[in-house]
Backbone as CSV, one residue per row, in Angstrom:
resi,resn,N_x,N_y,N_z,CA_x,CA_y,CA_z,C_x,C_y,C_z
1,MET,115.332,139.362,103.938,115.033,138.100,104.560,116.294,137.233,104.566
2,LYS,116.496,136.548,105.675,117.640,135.665,105.815,117.388,134.391,105.013
3,SER,118.350,133.983,104.216,118.234,132.776,103.416,118.701,131.573,104.233
4,VAL,117.934,130.486,104.141,118.247,129.273,104.885,118.201,128.104,103.917
5,LEU,119.223,127.271,103.943,119.229,126.079,103.105,118.388,125.016,103.801
6,LYS,117.117,124.997,103.452,116.165,124.102,104.091,115.160,123.647,103.041
7,THR,114.915,122.364,102.977,113.955,121.848,102.000,112.545,121.893,102.564
8,VAL,111.572,121.865,101.677,110.179,121.826,102.099,109.917,120.537,102.881
9,CYS,110.587,119.471,102.506,110.401,118.201,103.222,110.852,118.302,104.673
10,GLU,111.910,119.075,104.935,112.345,119.282,106.323,111.268,119.986,107.131
11,GLU,110.672,120.995,106.553,109.590,121.733,107.220,108.418,120.793,107.505
12,VAL,108.095,119.982,106.536,106.961,119.070,106.666,107.225,118.026,107.749
13,VAL,108.395,117.416,107.738,108.708,116.375,108.714,108.815,116.939,110.128
14,ARG,109.330,118.125,110.231,109.534,118.720,111.554,108.249,119.286,112.162
15,TYR,107.365,119.828,111.325,106.183,120.522,111.853,104.840,119.974,111.364
16,VAL,104.706,119.778,110.066,103.405,119.418,109.501,103.011,117.986,109.855
17,LEU,103.902,117.040,109.675,103.591,115.647,109.980,103.246,115.453,111.465
18,PRO,104.003,116.022,112.403,103.598,115.899,113.807,102.237,116.547,114.090
19,ALA,101.927,117.645,113.425,100.618,118.284,113.607,99.515,117.361,113.105
20,TYR,99.718,116.764,111.958,98.761,115.822,111.369,98.556,114.621,112.298
21,ARG,99.642,114.055,112.778,99.553,112.922,113.699,98.841,113.312,114.994
22,SER,99.140,114.491,115.477,98.515,114.974,116.709,97.007,115.101,116.536
23,LEU,96.591,115.682,115.427,95.160,115.824,115.154,94.476,114.457,115.060
24,ILE,95.125,113.504,114.417,94.565,112.155,114.297,94.463,111.507,115.678
25,ALA,95.532,111.583,116.452,95.531,110.962,117.782,94.423,111.541,118.658
26,LYS,94.266,112.850,118.638,93.212,113.497,119.432,91.825,113.004,119.004
27,LYS,91.614,112.913,117.695,90.324,112.443,117.182,90.050,111.009,117.637
28,LEU,91.048,110.158,117.522,90.857,108.760,117.884,90.561,108.599,119.374
29,VAL,91.215,109.394,120.202,90.976,109.322,121.648,89.669,110.008,122.023
30,ASN,89.493,111.228,121.573,88.343,112.030,122.006,87.026,111.688,121.301
31,ASP,87.073,111.413,120.013,85.842,111.185,119.258,85.480,109.704,119.102
32,TYR,86.504,108.853,119.063,86.248,107.436,118.859,86.439,106.609,120.132
33,GLY,86.842,107.248,121.218,86.943,106.581,122.515,88.031,105.536,122.645
34,LEU,89.036,105.608,121.782,90.128,104.648,121.878,91.085,105.061,122.991
35,THR,91.751,104.087,123.565,92.754,104.393,124.583,94.040,104.846,123.898
36,GLN,94.897,105.493,124.659,96.179,105.917,124.097,96.991,104.714,123.633
37,GLU,96.896,103.615,124.340,97.614,102.389,123.953,97.083,101.867,122.614
38,GLU,95.771,101.868,122.437,95.183,101.422,121.167,95.624,102.335,120.025
39,VAL,95.603,103.627,120.280,96.022,104.597,119.263,97.487,104.400,118.910
40,SER,98.315,104.143,119.902,99.744,103.948,119.637,99.972,102.747,118.719
41,LYS,99.202,101.691,118.926,99.340,100.502,118.068,98.852,100.790,116.651
42,ILE,97.739,101.495,116.539,97.191,101.826,115.227,98.147,102.721,114.442
43,MET,98.725,103.716,115.132,99.564,104.702,114.453,101.035,104.289,114.360
44,GLY,101.422,103.255,115.089,102.811,102.803,115.043,103.768,103.720,115.778
45,VAL,103.276,104.335,116.840,104.121,105.191,117.687,103.955,104.717,119.128
46,SER,104.788,105.212,120.017,104.680,104.802,121.415,103.479,105.472,122.094
47,GLN,103.049,104.895,123.199,101.959,105.481,123.977,102.371,106.843,124.497
48,ALA,103.652,107.011,124.819,104.139,108.294,125.306,103.981,109.384,124.239
49,VAL,104.208,109.038,122.999,104.032,109.996,121.904,102.556,110.376,121.776
50,VAL,101.673,109.396,121.883,100.234,109.681,121.820,99.854,110.615,122.964
51,SER,100.358,110.363,124.153,100.091,111.223,125.307,100.553,112.648,125.038
52,TYR,101.716,112.769,124.443,102.290,114.066,124.078,101.366,114.801,123.109
53,TYR,100.865,114.081,122.101,99.953,114.671,121.126,98.645,115.114,121.780
54,VAL,98.052,114.232,122.564,96.742,114.491,123.153,96.789,115.626,124.174
55,SER,97.904,115.760,124.867,98.015,116.798,125.903,98.537,118.135,125.375
56,ASN,98.677,118.259,124.063,99.118,119.509,123.417,100.519,119.957,123.826
57,LYS,101.407,119.035,124.103,102.781,119.384,124.463,103.645,119.324,123.202
58,ARG,103.531,120.377,122.410,104.292,120.467,121.169,104.850,121.877,121.038
59,GLY,105.727,122.057,120.107,106.299,123.376,119.875,105.387,124.269,119.054
60,LYS,105.752,125.540,118.977,104.965,126.522,118.231,104.834,126.158,116.755
61,GLY,105.888,125.626,116.182,105.848,125.271,114.765,104.778,124.240,114.458
62,VAL,104.625,123.272,115.349,103.604,122.239,115.172,102.222,122.842,115.389
63,SER,102.078,123.637,116.420,100.780,124.234,116.761,100.213,125.076,115.634
64,LYS,101.074,125.790,114.932,100.555,126.651,113.855,99.937,125.828,112.736
65,TYR,100.448,124.646,112.486,99.880,123.806,111.433,98.618,123.096,111.887
66,GLU,98.455,122.864,113.179,97.232,122.230,113.656,96.009,123.106,113.407
67,ASN,96.217,124.387,113.239,95.115,125.317,113.001,94.755,125.469,111.531
68,VAL,95.450,124.765,110.654,95.185,124.833,109.219,93.984,123.942,108.899
69,GLU,92.931,124.561,108.379,91.672,123.856,108.127,91.848,122.645,107.205
70,LEU,92.622,122.794,106.149,92.833,121.694,105.216,93.460,120.502,105.939
71,LEU,94.431,120.740,106.783,95.083,119.655,107.521,94.112,119.038,108.524
72,GLN,93.294,119.857,109.155,92.292,119.355,110.101,91.314,118.412,109.408
73,LYS,90.838,118.813,108.230,89.880,117.987,107.486,90.493,116.660,107.059
74,GLU,91.732,116.705,106.584,92.400,115.476,106.156,92.661,114.558,107.346
75,ALA,93.039,115.134,108.486,93.274,114.334,109.691,91.975,113.700,110.170
76,GLU,90.890,114.421,110.055,89.587,113.887,110.451,89.216,112.677,109.596
77,LYS,89.422,112.795,108.286,89.146,111.676,107.382,90.034,110.475,107.715
78,SER,91.307,110.755,107.957,92.255,109.677,108.264,91.909,108.999,109.577
79,ALA,91.527,109.772,110.581,91.149,109.201,111.877,89.939,108.274,111.718
80,GLU,88.970,108.705,110.932,87.782,107.873,110.704,88.166,106.559,110.036
81,ARG,89.030,106.645,109.050,89.462,105.435,108.340,90.234,104.501,109.270
82,LEU,91.100,105.075,110.106,91.862,104.261,111.060,90.938,103.612,112.083
83,ALA,89.951,104.351,112.552,88.997,103.827,113.532,88.199,102.660,112.941
84,LYS,88.019,102.681,111.632,87.291,101.601,110.955,88.200,100.424,110.592
85,GLY,89.493,100.537,110.938,90.407,99.420,110.738,91.277,99.482,109.502
86,GLU,91.234,100.591,108.789,92.073,100.702,107.592,93.546,100.769,107.989
87,SER,94.398,100.294,107.130,95.836,100.245,107.397,96.452,101.639,107.516
88,SER,97.228,101.838,108.562,97.921,103.119,108.730,98.993,103.300,107.664
89,ILE,99.490,102.206,107.120,100.505,102.287,106.059,99.904,102.934,104.817
90,LYS,98.704,102.543,104.468,98.029,103.119,103.298,97.807,104.619,103.504
91,ILE,97.361,104.990,104.681,97.106,106.397,104.987,98.402,107.191,104.981
92,ALA,99.458,106.615,105.533,100.749,107.300,105.564,101.271,107.565,104.151
93,LYS,101.048,106.620,103.250,101.505,106.793,101.867,100.791,107.952,101.174
94,GLU,99.591,108.266,101.628,98.806,109.340,101.023,99.202,110.720,101.547
95,PHE,100.075,110.771,102.548,100.438,112.048,103.139,101.110,112.990,102.133
96,CYS,101.810,112.450,101.158,102.450,113.302,100.140,101.410,114.140,99.393
97,GLU,100.227,113.576,99.185,99.160,114.332,98.521,98.663,115.474,99.405
98,ILE,98.623,115.244,100.706,98.233,116.304,101.638,99.281,117.413,101.603
99,CYS,100.535,117.029,101.608,101.629,118.004,101.532,101.516,118.828,100.250
100,LYS,101.247,118.149,99.155,101.096,118.839,97.869,99.953,119.851,97.928
101,ALA,98.830,119.461,98.498,97.675,120.363,98.616,98.003,121.557,99.509
102,LEU,98.735,121.327,100.578,99.137,122.428,101.460,100.022,123.420,100.715
103,ARG,100.948,122.902,99.908,101.841,123.786,99.146,101.074,124.534,98.064
104,GLU,100.161,123.845,97.377,99.373,124.498,96.326,98.515,125.626,96.888
105,ASN,98.055,125.449,98.111,97.228,126.466,98.766,98.062,127.477,99.553
106,LYS,99.377,127.434,99.340,100.317,128.372,99.978,100.264,128.321,101.516
107,LEU,99.998,127.127,102.045,99.938,126.967,103.488,101.279,126.539,104.070
108,ILE,102.189,126.144,103.194,103.590,125.935,103.572,104.353,127.006,102.816
109,LYS,105.056,127.839,103.537,105.712,129.010,102.957,107.013,128.634,102.247
110,GLU,106.880,128.196,101.011,108.038,127.745,100.242,109.031,128.856,99.931
111,GLU,108.573,130.086,99.910,109.501,131.176,99.581,110.577,131.340,100.649
112,GLN,110.369,130.773,101.820,111.359,130.845,102.889,112.354,129.682,102.802
113,LEU,112.100,128.763,101.876,112.938,127.575,101.755,113.701,127.630,100.433
114,ILE,114.846,127.030,100.417,115.687,127.072,99.225,115.289,125.985,98.223
115,VAL,115.053,124.793,98.691,114.759,123.665,97.819,113.311,123.236,98.045
116,THR,112.551,123.108,96.969,111.171,122.664,97.095,110.985,121.344,96.378
117,CYS,109.829,120.769,96.511,109.539,119.439,95.985,108.634,119.551,94.759
118,ASP,108.867,118.723,93.747,108.049,118.741,92.542,106.861,117.793,92.613
119,LYS,106.778,116.988,93.657,105.689,116.003,93.767,104.390,116.661,94.071
């Protein structure tokens, strides 16, 4: 196997976090009937980014994480909380716990990365 100097946080920021955001955006638009503009304000991203998420225009790396059941369940909970008016800042701060759960369940392949996180 080829060794790559890449941290688990790089993998998460590049693929897992966009997948999580995409799942939340889709839920807010499709299940809660919010407009893309409303979702963009709630999530703190542009409307164009929400459109990108909702229309499934992402790379393969992001798509593979959207199919992870644990991430789907957490995104569903987060979308519900956001739809009820909870702060996106509070939810964003909890993302490290989701990352930790993904790593504990071997859903992020740390053996392919050189540096991992102790959190």
